[in-house]
C-alpha positions in Angstrom: -99.4 -162.3 -118.4 -102.4 -160.2 -119.4 -105.2 -162.5 -120.7 -108.3 -161.4 -122.4 -111.4 -163.1 -121.0 -114.2 -161.1 -122.6 -114.5 -158.9 -125.7 -117.6 -156.6 -125.9 -118.6 -154.5 -128.9 -120.5 -151.4 -128.1 -122.8 -149.3 -130.2 -120.8 -146.1 -129.5 -117.3 -145.0 -128.5 -116.8 -145.3 -124.7 -113.2 -144.1 -124.6 -113.4 -141.8 -121.5 -116.5 -143.1 -119.8 -116.4 -144.6 -116.3 -117.2 -148.3 -116.6 -118.1 -150.6 -113.7 -116.2 -153.7 -112.6 -116.1 -155.6 -109.4 -115.0 -159.1 -108.2 -118.3 -160.7 -109.4 -119.6 -158.5 -112.3 -118.8 -156.1 -115.0 -121.0 -154.0 -117.2 -121.3 -151.8 -120.3 -124.0 -149.4 -121.7 -125.7 -150.6 -124.9 -127.5 -148.4 -127.4 -126.8 -145.4 -125.1 -129.7 -146.1 -122.6 -129.5 -149.7 -121.7 -126.9 -151.7 -119.7 -125.6 -155.2 -120.0 -124.2 -156.8 -116.8 -121.8 -159.8 -117.2 -120.6 -162.3 -114.6 -116.8 -162.2 -114.2 -116.8 -165.6 -112.5 -118.8 -167.4 -115.2 -118.3 -165.8 -118.6 -120.8 -168.2 -120.2 -123.6 -167.0 -118.0 -126.3 -165.0 -119.7 -126.0 -161.3 -119.3 -128.4 -159.1 -117.3 -130.2 -156.4 -119.2 -131.1 -153.2 -117.3 -133.4 -150.5 -118.7 -134.8 -147.3 -117.1 -132.7 -144.3 -118.3 -134.2 -141.9 -120.9 -130.9 -140.3 -121.7 -127.5 -141.7 -122.6 -125.6 -143.2 -119.7 -122.5 -141.3 -118.8 -121.1 -143.1 -115.7 -121.5 -146.4 -114.0 -119.9 -147.9 -110.8 -120.4 -150.9 -108.4 -120.7 -150.6 -104.7 -117.9 -151.6 -102.2 -119.9 -154.4 -100.6 -120.5 -157.9 -101.9 -123.9 -158.6 -100.4 -125.9 -157.1 -101.9 -124.0 -156.0 -105.0 -125.2 -152.5 -105.9 -124.8 -150.7 -109.2 -125.2 -147.0 -109.7 -125.7 -145.5 -113.2 -126.1 -141.9 -114.2 -127.5 -140.0 -117.2 -128.6 -136.5 -117.7 -132.1 -137.3 -116.4 -131.7 -139.9 -113.6 -129.2 -141.4 -111.2 -130.4 -144.9 -110.4 -129.2 -147.6 -107.9 -129.7 -151.2 -108.8 -129.6 -154.3 -106.6 -128.0 -156.9 -109.0 -129.3 -160.0 -107.1 -132.8 -158.6 -107.0 -132.7 -157.6 -110.6 -131.6 -161.1 -111.6 -134.5 -162.6 -109.6 -137.1 -160.4 -111.2 -135.7 -161.1 -114.7 -135.8 -164.9 -113.9 -139.5 -164.4 -113.0 -140.2 -162.8 -116.3 -140.5 -159.3 -114.9 -138.7 -156.1 -115.8 -135.8 -155.3 -113.5 -136.1 -151.9 -111.8 -133.9 -149.7 -109.7 -134.2 -146.9 -107.2 -134.0 -143.3 -108.5 -131.8 -141.3 -106.1 -131.3 -138.1 -108.2 -132.8 -136.3 -111.1 -131.7 -133.6 -113.5 -128.2 -133.1 -112.0 -126.5 -132.5 -115.3 -124.0 -134.7 -117.1 -122.4 -136.9 -114.5 -118.8 -137.9 -115.3 -118.0 -139.8 -112.1 -119.8 -141.9 -109.5 -118.5 -143.4 -106.3 -120.0 -145.3 -103.3 -118.9 -144.8 -99.7 -117.6 -147.9 -98.0 -120.9 -148.7 -96.3 -122.8 -148.2 -99.7 -125.1 -145.8 -97.9 -124.1 -142.7 -99.9 -123.1 -141.9 -103.5 -121.1 -139.0 -104.8 -121.9 -137.7 -108.3 -119.6 -135.3 -110.1 -121.4 -133.0 -112.5 -119.6 -129.9 -113.8 -117.8 -128.1 -110.9 -120.2 -129.5 -108.3 -120.1 -132.7 -106.3 -123.5 -134.1 -105.1 -123.6 -136.5 -102.1 -126.8 -138.6 -102.5 -128.5 -141.2 -100.4 -128.3 -144.7 -102.0 -131.7 -145.7 -100.7 -133.9 -142.8 -101.5 -134.1 -139.7 -103.6 -132.3 -137.2 -101.4 -129.4 -134.8 -101.9 -127.4 -134.9 -98.7 -124.7 -132.3 -99.6 -123.9 -130.0 -102.5 -120.2 -129.2 -102.6 -119.0 -126.3 -104.8 -115.7 -124.6 -104.8 -113.6 -125.8 -107.7 -113.2 -123.4 -110.6 -113.1 -126.2 -113.2 -115.1 -129.4 -113.9 -114.6 -132.2 -111.5 -112.9 -135.4 -112.7 -113.2 -137.8 -109.7 -114.3 -138.0 -106.1 -113.8 -140.7 -103.5 -114.9 -141.2 -99.9 -112.3 -141.7 -97.2 -112.2 -145.3 -95.9 -111.3 -144.4 -92.3 -113.5 -141.4 -91.9 -116.9 -141.5 -93.5 -117.3 -137.7 -93.3 -114.3 -136.9 -95.5 -114.5 -136.7 -99.3 -111.7 -135.9 -101.7 -112.3 -134.3 -105.1 -110.1 -133.7 -108.1 -110.7 -131.2 -110.9 -109.5 -129.8 -114.2 -108.4 -126.7 -112.3 -105.4 -128.9 -111.3 -106.2 -128.9 -107.5 -107.8 -131.3 -105.1 -109.9 -130.6 -102.1 -110.5 -132.4 -98.8 -114.1 -131.8 -97.7 -115.8 -132.0 -94.3 -119.2 -133.5 -95.2 -120.7 -132.5 -91.8 -120.3 -128.8 -92.4 -119.9 -128.9 -96.2 -116.7 -127.0 -95.8 -113.1 -127.5 -97.1 -110.6 -129.0 -94.7 -107.7 -128.6 -97.1 -107.2 -127.2 -100.6 -104.1 -128.1 -102.5 -101.9 -125.7 -104.5 -101.9 -126.1 -108.3 -100.0 -129.5 -108.7 -99.5 -129.7 -112.4 -99.9 -128.0 -115.7 -102.4 -130.7 -116.7 -105.8 -131.6 -115.1 -105.9 -134.0 -112.2 -107.8 -137.2 -113.2 -107.9 -139.7 -110.4 -107.7 -140.2 -106.6 -107.0 -143.2 -104.5 -106.7 -143.9 -100.7 -104.2 -146.0 -98.9 -106.0 -146.9 -95.7 -103.1 -148.6 -93.9 -100.8 -145.5 -94.2 -103.6 -143.0 -94.4 -102.3 -141.6 -97.6 -104.0 -140.0 -100.6 -102.7 -140.8 -104.1 -103.5 -138.2 -106.8 -102.9 -138.8 -110.6 -102.8 -136.3 -113.4 -103.1 -136.3 -117.2 -99.4 -135.9 -117.8 -98.4 -139.0 -115.8 -97.6 -137.4 -112.5 -98.5 -139.2 -109.2 -98.5 -137.5 -105.8 -98.7 -139.2 -102.5 -100.0 -137.1 -99.6 -100.4 -138.0 -95.9 -103.8 -137.1 -94.4 -103.1 -136.4 -90.8 -105.6 -136.0 -87.9 -105.5 -132.2 -88.4 -106.7 -132.9 -92.0 -103.7 -131.1 -93.4 -102.0 -132.9 -96.3 -98.2 -133.2 -96.5 -96.5 -134.4 -99.6 -94.7 -137.8 -99.1 -93.5 -138.5 -102.6 -93.9 -137.6 -106.2 -93.6 -140.0 -109.2 -93.2 -139.2 -112.9 -94.3 -142.2 -114.9 -92.2 -141.2 -117.9 -89.0 -140.7 -115.9 -89.3 -144.0 -113.9 -90.1 -145.8 -117.2 -86.9 -144.5 -118.8 -84.9 -145.4 -115.8 -86.5 -148.9 -115.7 -85.7 -149.5 -119.4 -82.1 -148.3 -118.9 -81.6 -150.6 -115.9 -83.0 -153.5 -118.0 -80.5 -152.6 -120.8 -77.7 -152.5 -118.3 -78.5 -155.9 -116.9 -79.0 -157.3 -120.4 -75.6 -155.9 -121.5 -73.9 -157.5 -118.4 -75.5 -160.8 -119.3 -74.4 -160.5 -122.9 -77.8 -160.0 -124.3 -78.5 -157.3 -126.8 -81.4 -155.3 -125.6 -83.8 -153.0 -127.6 -82.9 -149.3 -127.3 -85.6 -147.0 -126.2 -84.1 -143.9 -127.8 -85.8 -144.4 -131.1 -89.2 -145.2 -129.6 -92.0 -142.6 -129.8 -92.9 -141.1 -126.5 -96.5 -141.1 -125.5 -98.3 -139.3 -122.7 -99.0 -141.4 -119.5 -102.4 -140.3 -118.2 -103.2 -141.8 -114.8 -106.6 -143.1 -115.7 -107.2 -145.4 -112.7 -105.3 -146.6 -109.7 -105.7 -149.6 -107.4 -103.7 -151.5 -104.8 -102.4 -155.0 -105.6 -104.4 -156.1 -102.5 -104.3 -159.9 -103.3 -100.6 -160.0 -103.9 -99.7 -161.1 -100.4 -102.8 -163.1 -99.7 -100.7 -166.0 -98.4 -99.3 -163.9 -95.7 -101.6 -161.6 -93.8 -98.8 -159.9 -92.0 -97.0 -158.9 -95.2 -100.3 -157.7 -96.7 -100.3 -154.7 -94.4 -97.0 -153.5 -95.8 -98.0 -153.9 -99.4 -97.3 -150.8 -101.4 -97.6 -152.0 -105.0 -99.9 -149.8 -107.0 -101.4 -150.7 -110.3 -101.8 -147.7 -112.6 -103.9 -148.0 -115.7 -102.7 -145.7 -118.5 -103.3 -145.4 -122.2 -100.6 -147.7 -123.4 -100.7 -150.4 -120.7 -100.6 -151.3 -117.0 -97.9 -149.9 -114.8 -97.0 -151.5 -111.5 -95.2 -149.1 -109.1 -93.8 -149.5 -105.7 -94.9 -146.5 -103.7 -92.5 -147.1 -100.9 -89.5 -146.8 -103.2 -91.0 -144.7 -106.0 -89.7 -147.3 -108.5 -91.4 -148.9 -111.5 -91.6 -152.7 -111.0 -92.9 -153.7 -114.4 -95.1 -152.6 -117.3 -97.6 -154.6 -119.2 -97.8 -152.9 -122.6 -100.7 -153.6 -124.9 -98.3 -153.8 -127.8 -96.5 -156.7 -126.3 -99.7 -158.8 -126.4 -100.8 -158.9 -130.1 -103.7 -161.2 -129.3 -105.5 -158.5 -127.3 -108.4 -156.6 -129.0 -107.1 -153.3 -127.7 -104.0 -151.2 -128.5 -104.8 -147.9 -126.6 -107.0 -147.5 -123.6 -109.4 -144.7 -122.9 -110.6 -145.7 -119.4 -109.9 -148.4 -116.8 -111.8 -150.1 -114.0 -109.8 -152.3 -111.7 -111.0 -154.9 -109.2 -109.7 -158.0 -107.3 -110.3 -161.2 -109.0 -110.5 -164.8 -107.9 -107.6 -167.1 -107.2 -105.0 -164.4 -106.5 -105.7 -162.4 -109.6 -106.9 -158.9 -110.7 -109.4 -158.1 -113.3 -109.6 -155.0 -115.5 -112.4 -153.6 -117.6 -110.7 -151.4 -120.3 -112.3 -149.4 -123.0 -110.5 -148.8 -126.3 -109.5 -145.2 -127.1 -110.3 -145.3 -130.8 -112.7 -148.1 -131.3 -116.1 -149.0 -129.7 -114.7 -152.0 -127.9 -114.5 -153.0 -124.2 -112.3 -155.9 -123.0 -112.1 -157.7 -119.7 -108.5 -158.5 -118.8 -107.1 -160.7 -116.1 -103.6 -160.6 -114.5 -102.3 -163.4 -112.3 -100.5 -162.0 -109.4 -98.5 -165.2 -109.1 -96.9 -164.2 -112.4 -96.3 -160.7 -111.1 -94.6 -162.2 -108.1 -92.4 -164.4 -110.3 -91.3 -161.3 -112.4 -90.1 -159.5 -109.3 -88.6 -162.5 -107.5 -85.1 -161.5 -106.5 -82.0 -163.7 -106.6 -80.1 -164.9 -103.6 -78.9 -162.0 -101.5 -76.4 -161.7 -98.6 -76.5 -161.6 -94.8 -74.3 -159.6 -92.4 -74.0 -162.7 -90.3 -71.4 -165.2 -91.5 -72.7 -168.8 -92.1 -69.2 -170.4 -92.0 -65.7 -169.7 -90.7 -63.3 -167.9 -92.9 -61.7 -169.9 -95.7 -58.0 -170.7 -95.2 -56.9 -168.1 -97.8 -59.1 -165.4 -96.5 -57.6 -162.0 -95.8 -59.4 -162.1 -92.4 -57.0 -164.8 -91.3 -54.0 -162.4 -91.6 -52.0 -161.9 -88.3 -49.2 -159.7 -87.2 -45.9 -161.4 -86.3 -45.1 -160.7 -82.7 -41.6 -159.6 -82.0 -40.0 -161.5 -79.2 -38.0 -159.4 -76.7 -34.3 -159.4 -77.4 -33.0 -160.0 -73.8 -29.7 -161.8 -73.4 -29.9 -164.9 -71.3 -27.6 -165.1 -68.3 -25.3 -168.1 -68.1 -25.5 -170.4 -65.1 -25.4 -169.3 -61.5 -28.1 -168.5 -59.1 -30.5 -165.6 -59.7 -30.2 -162.6 -57.3 -32.8 -162.9 -54.5 -34.2 -160.0 -52.4 -33.1 -159.8 -48.8 -36.7 -159.3 -47.6 -39.9 -161.2 -48.3 -41.8 -158.3 -49.7 -41.2 -156.6 -53.0 -41.6 -153.1 -51.4 -40.0 -151.9 -48.2 -41.5 -149.1 -46.2 -39.1 -146.1 -45.9 -37.4 -145.5 -42.5 -38.5 -141.8 -42.7 -35.0 -140.3 -42.3 -35.4 -138.2 -45.4 -38.9 -136.9 -44.6 -39.7 -133.7 -42.8 -40.4 -134.0 -39.0 -44.0 -134.5 -38.0 -45.4 -131.5 -36.1 -48.9 -132.8 -35.3 -48.8 -136.2 -33.6 -52.4 -137.2 -33.5 -55.8 -135.6 -34.2 -59.0 -137.5 -33.8 -61.7 -137.3 -36.5 -65.2 -136.4 -35.4 -68.6 -136.5 -37.3 -67.3 -139.2 -39.6 -69.7 -139.9 -42.5 -69.9 -143.2 -44.3 -68.0 -143.4 -47.5 -70.3 -143.4 -50.5 -67.7 -145.1 -52.7 -68.0 -148.4 -50.9 -71.7 -148.3 -51.0 -71.7 -147.6 -54.7 -69.2 -150.3 -55.4 -71.4 -152.8 -53.5 -74.5 -151.8 -55.4 -72.7 -151.9 -58.8 -71.3 -155.3 -58.3 -72.7 -157.6 -61.0 -74.8 -154.8 -62.5 -76.0 -155.7 -66.0 -76.4 -153.4 -69.0 -79.6 -151.5 -69.0 -81.7 -152.1 -72.1 -82.4 -149.4 -74.6 -86.1 -148.4 -74.1 -87.6 -150.0 -77.2 -91.0 -148.4 -76.6 -89.8 -144.8 -76.2 -90.8 -142.1 -78.5 -88.4 -140.5 -81.0 -85.9 -138.0 -79.4 -87.5 -134.6 -80.3 -87.2 -132.5 -77.2 -84.4 -129.9 -77.4 -82.0 -130.2 -74.4 -78.7 -128.5 -75.1 -77.3 -126.5 -78.0 -73.7 -125.2 -78.1 -71.6 -123.5 -80.8 -68.2 -125.2 -81.0 -66.6 -123.6 -84.1 -67.3 -121.5 -87.1 -66.6 -124.5 -89.4 -68.8 -127.4 -90.4 -69.4 -130.4 -88.2 -68.4 -133.0 -90.8 -69.0 -136.1 -88.8 -70.2 -137.3 -85.4 -69.9 -140.6 -83.6 -70.8 -141.8 -80.1 -68.6 -144.3 -78.3 -70.1 -147.8 -77.8 -71.1 -147.0 -74.2 -72.8 -143.7 -75.2 -70.6 -141.7 -72.8 -68.4 -139.8 -75.2 -68.7 -138.1 -78.6 -66.2 -137.5 -81.4 -66.7 -134.5 -83.6 -64.8 -134.1 -86.8 -64.7 -130.5 -87.9 -64.0 -128.6 -91.0 -61.1 -126.7 -89.2 -59.0 -129.9 -89.4 -59.5 -130.8 -85.7 -61.3 -133.5 -83.7 -63.2 -132.7 -80.5 -63.8 -135.2 -77.7 -66.9 -134.4 -75.7 -68.8 -136.0 -72.9 -72.2 -137.2 -74.1 -73.9 -134.5 -72.0 -71.9 -131.8 -73.9 -70.8 -130.3 -70.5 -67.3 -129.1 -69.8 -64.6 -128.2 -72.2 -63.8 -130.7 -74.9 -60.4 -132.3 -75.5 -59.0 -131.0 -78.8 -56.9 -133.2 -81.1 -55.1 -131.6 -84.0 -52.9 -133.2 -86.6 -54.7 -133.0 -90.0 -54.1 -130.3 -92.6 -57.6 -130.5 -94.2 -61.1 -131.1 -93.0 -61.8 -134.3 -91.1 -63.9 -136.7 -93.3 -64.6 -139.5 -90.8 -64.1 -140.5 -87.2 -64.5 -144.0 -85.6 -64.3 -145.5 -82.1 -62.7 -148.8 -81.5 -64.9 -151.4 -79.8 -63.0 -151.3 -76.5 -63.2 -147.5 -76.5 -59.5 -147.2 -75.7 -58.6 -145.7 -79.1 -60.2 -143.9 -82.0 -59.2 -142.8 -85.5 -59.7 -139.8 -87.7 -59.3 -139.6 -91.4 -58.9 -136.4 -93.5 -59.0 -135.1 -97.0 -55.2 -134.5 -96.6 -54.7 -138.3 -97.3 -53.8 -139.1 -93.7 -55.3 -141.3 -91.1 -54.4 -140.9 -87.4 -55.1 -143.3 -84.5 -55.4 -141.7 -81.0 -55.3 -143.1 -77.5 -56.7 -141.8 -74.2 -54.4 -139.4 -72.4 -52.1 -138.7 -75.3 -52.2 -135.5 -77.3 -50.2 -137.1 -80.0 -51.4 -139.8 -82.4 -50.1 -143.3 -81.8 -50.2 -144.1 -85.5 -49.8 -141.8 -88.4 -50.7 -143.2 -91.8 -49.6 -140.7 -94.5 -46.4 -139.9 -96.2 -47.9 -140.6 -99.7 -49.3 -144.0 -98.7 -52.5 -143.0 -100.5 -52.8 -141.1 -103.8 -56.3 -139.7 -103.1 -58.2 -138.4 -100.0 -59.5 -141.0 -97.5 -63.2 -140.8 -97.9 -64.1 -143.1 -95.0 -62.3 -145.2 -92.4 -63.2 -147.3 -89.4 -62.2 -150.2 -87.2 -63.3 -153.6 -88.5 -63.7 -157.2 -87.4 -63.8 -156.6 -83.7 -61.0 -154.1 -83.9 -58.6 -156.5 -85.6 -58.3 -154.4 -88.8 -58.4 -150.9 -90.0 -60.7 -150.5 -93.0 -60.5 -147.4 -95.2 -61.4 -146.3 -98.7 -59.1 -144.1 -100.9 -59.6 -143.6 -104.6 -61.0 -146.8 -106.3 -59.6 -149.2 -103.7 -60.6 -150.6 -100.3 -57.7 -151.2 -97.9 -57.5 -153.6 -95.1 -54.7 -153.0 -92.5 -53.5 -154.9 -89.5 -52.2 -152.7 -86.8 -50.6 -152.6 -83.4 -51.0 -149.7 -81.0 -48.2 -149.1 -78.6 -48.5 -145.8 -76.8 -45.2 -146.1 -74.9 -42.1 -144.0 -75.8 -38.5 -144.3 -75.2 -37.2 -141.2 -73.4 -34.1 -141.1 -75.7 -35.9 -141.9 -79.0 -39.1 -140.0 -78.0 -40.4 -139.3 -81.5 -39.9 -142.9 -82.8 -43.3 -144.7 -83.0 -43.5 -148.2 -81.6 -46.9 -148.7 -83.2 -47.0 -150.0 -86.7 -49.4 -151.1 -89.5 -49.3 -153.7 -92.2 -51.5 -154.0 -95.2 -53.5 -157.2 -95.4 -55.4 -156.7 -98.6 -56.2 -154.0 -101.2 -59.4 -154.7 -103.2 -60.3 -152.4 -106.2 -63.9 -151.7 -107.0 -65.5 -153.8 -109.8 -66.0 -150.9 -112.2 -62.9 -148.9 -111.2 -65.0 -146.0 -109.8 -63.8 -143.9 -106.9 -65.3 -144.8 -103.5 -67.4 -142.1 -101.9 -68.3 -143.9 -98.6 -68.2 -147.3 -96.9 -69.9 -149.1 -94.1 -69.1 -152.3 -92.1 -70.1 -153.7 -88.8 -67.4 -153.9 -86.1 -69.6 -155.1 -83.1 -69.6 -158.7 -84.3 -67.9 -160.8 -86.9 -69.2 -159.9 -90.4 -67.7 -160.5 -93.8 -69.8 -157.9 -95.6 -68.5 -154.4 -96.4 -70.8 -152.0 -98.3 -69.2 -149.5 -100.6 -70.8 -146.7 -102.8 -69.1 -145.3 -105.8 -69.0 -142.1 -107.8 -70.8 -143.9 -110.7 -74.0 -144.1 -108.5 -73.4 -147.8 -107.7 -73.4 -149.8 -104.5 -71.0 -152.6 -104.3 -71.0 -155.5 -101.8 -67.5 -156.7 -100.8 -67.1 -160.2 -99.4 -64.0 -159.8 -97.2 -63.9 -163.5 -96.6 -63.0 -164.0 -100.3 -61.4 -160.6 -100.7 -63.5 -159.6 -103.8 -66.6 -157.8 -104.9 -69.6 -160.1 -104.5 -72.3 -158.0 -106.1 -72.9 -154.6 -107.6 -76.1 -152.5 -107.8 -75.8 -150.0 -110.7 -77.7 -146.7 -110.6 -78.7 -147.0 -107.0 -79.5 -143.3 -107.0 -79.7 -140.6 -109.6 -76.6 -139.0 -108.0 -73.5 -140.5 -106.3 -74.2 -141.7 -102.8 -72.4 -139.6 -100.2 -73.6 -141.5 -97.1 -74.1 -145.2 -96.5 -74.8 -146.6 -93.0 -76.0 -150.0 -91.7 -78.4 -150.9 -89.0 -75.8 -151.7 -86.4 -77.9 -151.6 -83.3 -76.0 -151.3 -80.0 -75.0 -153.4 -77.0 -77.9 -151.9 -75.1 -80.6 -153.0 -77.6 -81.8 -156.2 -79.2 -83.4 -156.4 -82.6 -84.6 -159.2 -84.8 -81.6 -160.8 -86.6 -83.0 -159.9 -90.1 -83.1 -156.2 -89.1 -79.3 -156.0 -89.2 -79.5 -156.6 -93.0 -81.0 -153.2 -93.6 -78.8 -150.2 -94.6 -79.4 -146.6 -95.6 -78.0 -144.6 -98.5 -78.3 -140.8 -99.1 -77.7 -138.9 -102.3 -78.1 -135.3 -103.2 -81.5 -134.5 -104.7 -82.5 -138.1 -104.4 -83.5 -138.5 -100.8 -82.7 -141.4 -98.5 -83.3 -145.1 -99.4 -83.4 -148.1 -97.2 -82.2 -151.4 -98.7 -82.4 -155.0 -97.7 -79.1 -156.9 -98.1 -81.0 -160.2 -98.4 -82.7 -159.2 -101.7 -80.3 -156.3 -102.7 -83.4 -154.2 -103.4 -84.6 -150.8 -102.1 -87.6 -151.4 -99.8 -88.5 -147.8 -98.9 -87.7 -144.2 -99.8 -87.7 -141.0 -97.6 -87.6 -137.7 -99.4 -89.4 -135.1 -97.2 -86.1 -133.4 -96.2 -84.3 -131.0 -98.4 -80.9 -132.1 -99.8 -79.8 -130.2 -102.9 -76.0 -129.7 -102.6 -74.6 -130.6 -99.2 -73.7 -134.1 -98.1 -76.3 -134.5 -95.3 -75.9 -137.7 -93.4 -78.5 -140.1 -92.1 -78.6 -142.6 -89.2 -80.7 -145.5 -87.8 -81.7 -145.5 -84.1 -80.4 -148.3 -81.9 -83.9 -149.7 -81.5 -84.2 -149.9 -85.3 -87.5 -147.9 -85.3 -86.4 -144.4 -86.4 -84.3 -142.8 -89.1 -82.8 -139.4 -88.7 -81.5 -137.3 -91.6 -79.9 -133.9 -92.0 -81.5 -131.2 -94.2 -80.7 -127.9 -95.8 -83.8 -126.1 -94.5 -82.1 -125.8 -91.1 -84.0 -128.8 -89.8 -83.4 -132.4 -88.9 -86.0 -134.9 -89.9 -87.1 -138.0 -88.0 -88.8 -140.8 -90.0 -90.6 -143.9 -88.9 -88.7 -146.7 -90.6 -92.1 -148.3 -91.6 -93.5 -145.2 -93.3 -92.2 -142.8 -96.0 -93.7 -139.7 -94.3 -91.7 -138.0 -91.6 -92.7 -138.1 -87.9 -91.0 -135.0 -86.6 -89.3 -131.9 -88.1 -86.6 -130.7 -85.6 -86.4 -126.9 -86.3 -84.5 -123.9 -85.0 -81.0 -125.0 -86.3 -78.8 -122.1 -87.3 -77.7 -123.6 -90.6 -77.8 -126.7 -92.7 -77.8 -129.9 -90.6 -74.9 -131.9 -91.9 -74.4 -134.7 -89.4 -76.8 -136.7 -87.2 -76.0 -139.5 -84.7 -78.1 -141.5 -82.2 -76.8 -142.3 -78.7 -76.5 -146.1 -78.4 -77.4 -146.1 -74.7 -80.3 -143.7 -74.4 -82.9 -142.2 -76.7 -81.0 -139.1 -77.7 -80.2 -137.5 -81.1 -77.2 -135.3 -81.7 -77.1 -133.0 -84.7 -74.2 -130.9 -86.2 -74.6 -128.0 -88.5 -72.7 -126.3 -91.3 -71.7 -123.4 -89.0 -70.4 -125.5 -86.1 -73.5 -125.9 -83.9 -74.4 -129.0 -81.9 -77.9 -129.7 -80.7 -79.0 -132.5 -78.4 -82.5 -133.9 -78.4 -84.1 -136.2 -75.9 -87.2 -138.4 -75.9 -90.5 -137.4 -74.3 -91.2 -140.8 -72.9 -89.4 -144.1 -72.2 -86.9 -145.0 -69.6 -83.9 -142.6 -69.5 -80.6 -144.3 -69.0 -77.9 -142.9 -66.7 -74.8 -141.6 -68.4 -72.7 -143.2 -65.7 -72.5 -146.8 -67.0 -68.9 -147.4 -66.0 -69.8 -150.1 -63.5 -72.1 -151.8 -65.9 -69.4 -151.8 -68.5 -66.8 -153.2 -66.1 -69.1 -156.1 -65.1 -69.2 -157.4 -68.7 -65.9 -156.4 -70.2 -65.9 -159.1 -72.9 -69.4 -158.5 -74.1 -69.7 -158.1 -77.9 -72.9 -158.4 -79.8 
């Protein structure tokens, strides 16, 4: 994949020197004081010789623009800016190429960088950063404040008056060039010096790299305060990448090479750049590109910043034809024809090589296999468990033999009483005065044919506190809104289930029947019944108006606690997980009772299928869509895997090993709601949460993680996560007594909902209106509303009655 295009021998060792490389040219110092500039496009073209320094050159860099191409070089005596096209013209005329001196006697400069308009240059010398004019000899700013030598400095691409510097004192600073003051100074990030800095303009992030292979991603907000988004350890993700490759090779029957016996080397982050040409065929996808190339001493690492995962590594040792085995410095630039070029200096020999990487090959490496979709593409096969049906019992009524049926003596089925048994009327007639029009008839007229109101897709995230109540001194283990957003089920740690109005007003209805904490609750699609599952190995189905469960599934039916349960396939089945098996049950709810045999249940269940996990691991959580027909059921196991069940075939279709560093305790799909409309592909996204490993969002079509969210604190408690009905926001519980709201398109959080009394265990979005409900470890509920956007009425009964058969 890596090809060597140019091999340059130097007169001295250039292992840690900043070398220049751009899309058109690259260069090296020769004999200490001279420079040779080579064409990247045409290697055979004669090199350009530049002279003018009296001391040894210590740093070189090209400008950001392409017309004209500027080169800045620094030595202890001068800092000179060269116009490459003008220098080539003068050399062609037989004249000596000359540059513009912009700085003198600034010390040993170790790093140079142009601003994005090429009007200014920053030079790092010792602990001082000098901002110079690129057109004349003028020191615009002198920035001092670091207690150690500077290692790099870069101008902000979206604000020309912001500069970021890194230093051997293990901190970075964000400078205001207007006032020459510090906007933000970081804490000590590492035990090793910071080496490099890089900007992500699309997300407004700063990427910092250190000598010991640590990479930090910070968001630079409008208040110029930096918030950490993610942190990556190259050695750790490299080990995980190798273990995953070995697992895949083992499953494929290929013996892989063990990494245990290999010698570990440090992974200094020498240079970073974005794979900007990777999505050049699709401009829309280019905006979401988060692939970062990291040049280190032993090769090139390609990291996905959105997921904090290592995509691939190009080791020098895997390419014996290269003239380099260990790198001392890197310079990275876009190349031609969807490629990237790298100018790399050898760590131990006076050699510099020009390497090229085809991004088409990189795309081919990471091309995923065929994934899945939540939408079925064909009807169930004849032997599918989804075709199972309950046998209906015919009523056992004896037929009467012959004769005419008895007929009523009147034409009506009901006859008005004669009034003989009623008390005598004492007031014969009393006229009604000041009669007001009945409001019910008006409302009924207005509500006739009323359609469902749309969920406000343009509203902001629900962050405004509205109501908070304390319901118990036990944890709120699970929350779920009904499909119309009018009612809430709360499963508690005191073995009970509470049924609230969505406004949290009035007293709740309490349902008791479990002996241990409730693990999950689920509404049916018609909202006439709901279920609750508990760690006491029981599942109860409840109906409106009855304090007793209509169905009790227990009595040693399951050997282990029920981790999760829900209605499935448009309420046709009960889906639950216990131990290492996934159970599919047919059921019939009959809430009527015989007065004589009062305690005999007329409801019943029948198992349609029991599917064990592929690896035999215990299931920790499951997720399936009930709002429309879907064959896909997602299951996470205690072995840190995610398994995709195809219920049409009744088997495990795929398995993702080591999805998190810890077992997943929460998995949830983007289910939307009947009030919102999303793009069909959005329903293929799902979330997973694991202790100490944050929240990941996955794409079912590729079976790959596409983004990671880890600003919240989750070290021991099973904090849940949820996707908003509009598909734009993600909410997660946290152990710092806050709930976090993320933009699904960015890894940094939008809002931090504070003032909770304890750890936020459960979160749930209202499907009908922009509201977020949170539940805490000590039994507190908090309701948050949106600041903007149309607010829907909680009284949607008329709307629901007008479309009773609507299913998404």
